[in-house]
N, C-alpha and C positions, 0 to 999 in steps of 0.2 A: 573494405574487408581485407584482412590479411590473407596472404597466399601461403599454402601449406604443401609439404611434400609427404606423400604417403610413407608410412613406416615399411621398410623392406622386410621380407621374409627370408630366413635362412633354413635350408633343408636339414632335417634331422632324421636319421634312419629309423629309429625305434621310439615308441611311446614310453613315457615314464610317469612316475608319481612323485609329487613334491608339494608340501604344504604352502610354499610361497608362490606357486604357479596357478594360473587360471587356464582352463582348456575349453576351446570352442569347436564347433563343427566347422570344417572348411567347405564353404559353399562353392559350387562350380558355376561361375558366371564371369562378369566383368567387374574387376576392382575399380572403385572410383571414390572420389570425394564429392559430397553433395554440399554446395554452397547455397544456403537459404537466406534470403534477405529481401525485404520489401515485397513479399508475396510472390517472389520468383525463386527459381532454383536452377543452378547450373550443375551439370554432372561432368566432372573432369577426371580423365583417366590418370593413371600414375605416371604416364609420360607427358602429361600436361595438355592432352587433346580433349576437346569438349565433345561429349556424346550429343548428337543432334537428333537421334532417331527414337527417343523415348519421351514423347510429349506428354503421355499420361503421367509419368513420374515427375516431369518438370512442373506440372500443374498440381498433382496430388500431394507431393511432399510438403510444400509450404502450408497446405490446408490441414494436413494431419499432424505435422510437427507442433508440439506444445510450446513453441517459442517463435518469435518473428525473425530472429537472427541466430543462425547456427552453422557450424561446419561439421558434417558427419563423415566418418570413414566407414565404408561398407562395400557391399557386393550387389550388383544388379543381377537378378536371377529370374528364372521361370520355374514355378513349382508344379509338380503333378499332384494327384489326389492324396498321395501318401506324405506330401510335404518334402519330397526329394527334389533337388534342383535338376533340371533337364536342359543341358547346354544347347542341344540342337534346336529346341523350341525357342530358346533365347536368340540364337544366331539367326534363325530364319523367321523370327517374329511370329511364331505360330501360337503364342499364348501371351497373356498379359504379364508384363514385367513387374517385379517387386524389388524393393530395396531393403536388404538386410543390414541394419546399422550395428556395428560392433564397437564404435568408439566415437567420442565427442571431443572435438578439438577446439571448438569455440562456442561460447554460450552468451548470447546478448552482448557480443562485442568483446568478451573477456577471453583471453588466450589461456586455454587449459592444458597446453602441452607440458607444462612443468608440474602438473598435479599427478599423483600416482594413478596408475591404471584403475585400481579398485574404486577410487573416488570418481574418476571420469565415467566409469560404467554405471555407478550409482546415479550420477547426474543424467546420463544418457537414458536410463530407465524412466526418468521423470519427463523427458521430452518426447519419447516415443509412445504412442497410444497402446493400450493393452490389447486392443482388438483392431488394429489398423488394417486397412484394406491393401494399401501399397507400401506403407512404411512399417517395417517389422523390427523387433528387437532381437538381436542375436544373443541368446542366453549363454551361460557358461557353467562349468562345474569347477570346484576348487580341489586341487590336490590329486584328483583321481583321473589322470590322463590315460592310463592303461585301460581302465574300464570304458571310458568314452570312446577310445579308439576301437575296442572290440565291438561296441554298439555301432559305430560308424561303418565298420567293415561288414557287419551283419546286414545293415541296411543298404549296402552298396553305395556308400557315400565316398566323396573324394578323399577324405581324411580328417585330420584335426589340426588345430593351431594351438601352440603353447605360448603363454605370455607371463612374465613375472608381474605379479599384482602390485608391486610397489614401484615399478619403473615409470618414469615420465615418457612422453611421446617424443623422444629424442634419439636418433639412430646411434649416436656415440655412447649413449647411456642406457639403452634398452635392447632387449633381445626378443624377437618373435621367431618361433620355430614352426615350420610346416612339416607335418608328418603324414606322408601319403599312404593311402591304401593301394598297395601294389596290384591288387586284383580288381581295381575299379573298372567296371565294364565300359564306361563312357570314354575312356581313353583310346579304346580300340578303333583304329581307322581314322582318327581325327585329323592327322596330318594329311592323309590322302584325300579326305573330304575337302579340305581347303584347296588343295592343288587341283582337284577335279572341278570344283565350282569356279575357281579363278580362271581356268582354261576355257570355260564355256560362257562366262559372263563378261561383256565388254567393259563393265565398270571395274577396271583393274585396281583403281585406288581403293575401292571398298574391300576387295578381297585381300589386298596387301595389308590393310588395317586388321582384317580378321586373322590373317596368317601371323601378324605380329602379336595379336592377342593370344593366339594359340601357343606361340613361343613363350609368352609370358606365363601362360598357364602350365606349360610343361616345366618351366623353371620353378613355378610355385608348387 
């Protein structure tokens, strides 16, 4: 199976409307690529490290995905009863993880990176179950970024992501923008949380990985 590099996100200060753009909720979790093949699944971070602590996802994604071979781009999250992502529950494994898929990079061995985003998302909808338990489809709205951003802020979500709907999955030919909710409550104290836990836990490697993830999330 081909190896892929996740599309980078560039920060943008304010939301906007445009008919050529799709807008999605920005979920607060661990960004990763899911490589599904031969009944198995590998979850690989954007730095190329494999997540080893989500066995339920490793086993559930191949079962729920409607194809035997695929590469999905998405976010590992834990959701509360309102459907909001809860980062601490994910970090400390207090709840069952789920995978929000927002792009399809490969389907049955075919490289889809050169296809427009709108076509990839249409194909993605076909491989993600409508009522999946672990594998979820990250929906979008067209054109109305400002409205989605207001809703995200009202629900105390991390923010939104803007993507041109005709772009391929190629960093030099596509732009993905992250637009953060400045008042997002779950950012408060996150850096101190990592430092405190790392100082009391002898497994320094684990907390160094978490701190790195935190840095990535701040950048995102």
